[in-house]
N, C-alpha and C positions, 0 to 999 in steps of 0.2 A: 379425221379419218376413222372411217369405221375397220374394225378387224374381221378378216375373214379366214375361214380353214380350207386350206386347198387339202384334198383327199387325192392321195393318189393309190393306184391299184395294179400290181402286173400280176397276170396267173404265175404262181410258182412255178405250174408244170411247164411254161412257154421261156421263164429265164433260165430253168436249169436247162434247160437242151443248147443254149449259148455256151459256145467258148469262151475259154479265158480272152481271147482275144476279141472276141463279141463285145462280152461283159464289159472290157477296159471302155469300147470304143461308146457304148449305150452310155456307163458312167460318166465318160468326158463329155458328151454331148449333153447330158442331164446338170452336170457342174458349171457348164458355160451358160445353161439358160438360167440357173437359181443364181449364177452371181449376177446377171444382167438386172435380174428382177430386185439381186438386193442392192448393188448401185443406185437402181432408180428408188430405194427405199419402200417398194411395195413386198419384200420379203425379209424378215428379220429372223426368222430360226425354223427350226423344223427338226421334228425326231417322228422317227417310223414307229407306229404302232405296233405291241406287240401281237406275237399270234399264240401266247399260252392263251389257253382258255376261252381259244375261237371257237364258235361250231358253225359250222357252213351247212346248209339245207338247199339240196337242190331237187327239185320235182316239175314236171312238165315247164322244162324251160323255162324257169323262174327260180332263182336264187335269193336265199335267206340267210344272213350274214348277222350272227351276236356275239358279239366281245368286245375287246377288252375297253371300251371306253364309255365316258360318262353318258350317258342316255338323258 
């Protein structure tokens, strides 16, 4: 089986608007989904990329992100 990387991005500004109860519900759905993938043998582990040293440039409706991943 080939391995693939899932990259999930959530706008920090949108996530910051969620109440603690909304965030808990969001994370509950996320946990159920990843557990289902794990049980099916389709998801083995995952770690969030660090936001340190990330450069995000937006211009004319396009966004370019550079940082902290192997190129």
